[in-house]
N, C-alpha and C positions, 0 to 999 in steps of 0.2 A: 504494498501501500504506499502511496505517495503523498506526501501533505502539499499544497497548494496555500500560496497567499495570496488571500483576495481582497480589494479594495474597492472602497465607494468613491464615488464619483469626485468626491471634496476631498477624497487623499491622493487625488493625481494634480499633477503638476499645474499651473496653470496654462502652460501651454499646450499640454495634453487633454486638457478639458476644453479648450476651444475645439482642437481638432475631433476628438469624440464627439462635442455637439452638434458640428458641422455635419458630423456623417451620420448621425441620428435625425437630424433635421431633413437631409436629403432624402435619406430610405424612408422616412416617415411622408413626407411629398410624394416620391414615387407610389409609395404604396397606396395610397389616397386616389392619386392619378390614375393606377394602374386598376381600382376597383369601378371607377367612372367609366372606363373602358370598357372592362371585364362585363358591366353591370350592360353596357349598348347603351346608355344614358344621350351619347350622343349622335344615335339613331334618331330620337325623336324629334317631331319635327318642333316642339314647342322649346326643347334645349336651347337654353340663354346660356351662351359661350362665356359672354363677356362677366356672366355675372359669378359664374363657376370656376373661371379659370383666372380671370382678372386681365383679359386681354381679346381683341377679337379673331374671328376666326381666321380672315385673311392674314393677319399677323402672326398666328400660330401655324399656318400653313407654308407661311415666308421665312419664318423664324424658330423653327420647331425647337431646338434648341436652348431656348430661352423662356417657352411657357412653363418649365417648373419655378423658376424665379417669379413669372407672374403670381402662378396660382399661389405660392409661400408669401409674398407680399398681400394679396386678398385674404389668405385663411392665416396669418401671421398668427394672431393670439389664440385659436384655438390648435394650432401647429405646437406652436411653443409651449402648450400647456401639456401637451398630450409628451412631448418629449421632455418635458422638466421633470414627469412621472416615472416616465422609462427610466429615466437617469438615476432618479433619486431609488427606483425598484433595482436595479441591477448592480452587480458585482464586475471587477474589472481586475484585468491581468496589470502589473506593473506596465507594462508596452499600452493600454487602452484598451484591448481586446475583450468583449464580452466573455464571461462566463458561462456557461450555460448550466 
């Protein structure tokens, strides 16, 4: 049997905290956006692209790589709350990797 040392988010260095939080935000945004696509919500004729993604459909089609940033800005408060909860409930290695 091996013994490992687990760290809470607050125990990580400030630089590592920034990187880990950014990674959690990216993952949460991707998760939420994939849910919208998987549900087929975009196919609904009443789908309000601007209200959901924070940008026009034309903008998303021409600059698709920037849509996650628009989505995050539109839903920042909810995403940050979810991420803070996940960070609080997670354990990490000293390198900032989540320990499952």
